[in-house]
N, C-alpha and C positions, 0 to 999 in steps of 0.2 A: 354605414354604422359599424363600429368596431365591436366584435364579440368579446365576452369576458376573457376567453382564452387568449385572444390577440392582445388585449389590454395587459394581461399578465406578462406576456412576452415583451411588450414594450417597456413595462415597468422594470422587468429583469434586465433588459438591455441598458436602460437608463442607469440603473444601479451600478452595473459593471463599468459603464463609461465614466461615472462620477466617483468611483472608488478603485482607482488603478492599483493601489497598494494591496487591496483585497485580492485582486486578480493575480498579482505577483506572488502573494502568499500561497494561494491555491496551487500555482504552478510549481513553486519550490517544494511544497508539501507533497505534491504528486511525484515529483522526481525523487525526493527523499524516500518515499514509500516504495517506489518501483525498484530502486537500487537495493534496499534492504531485503525486500521480498525476493528479488532475483537471487541474491547471495544465499539467503536461507533455503530457498527451494533447491538451488544447486547443491548445497551441502546435504540436505535431506535426501535428495536423489542419489548422491554419491555414497551416502551411508546406508542406502537401501532401507530408509525409514519411511515406510508407506503411511503410517498414521500421522507422523509429523508433516509429511508432504501434503496430505489432504487438509489438515488443520490450517497450515500456513497458506495454502491456496485459497481456502474458502473464507477465512477471517481477515478482515482489514482492520489493523490496529495501529496504523500510521508508523509501522516499523518497530513497535515496542516488542511484540511477541517474536518477531523475526530476530531482533537483537538478542533477546533472551535465549532463543534457540541456538544462535550462532556461538555465543560465548559460554553457555552453560550446558547445553545438551548435545551438541554436535561433535563432541570429542570422539574420535574413533577408538573402539575398544582394542586393547592390545591382545594379540593372539598368543596364547601360551604354547610353549613347545612341548 
């Protein structure tokens, strides 16, 4: 006899087998997110911005927050002479 947990796994596997476009979308979305998160974390670490680094590390926003940080908040401050 199949337990409810096993049936749930079977149903999930069946869904993934019958919806390959969904699986491809998830893979592309994961790659997209990893790239932007990596770039944003790299810039935050380089700018010694600990609060931004922590926020970017903990929140998953499918790259949206990372893109905002990279283009609007990661500009290095000019050192005055």
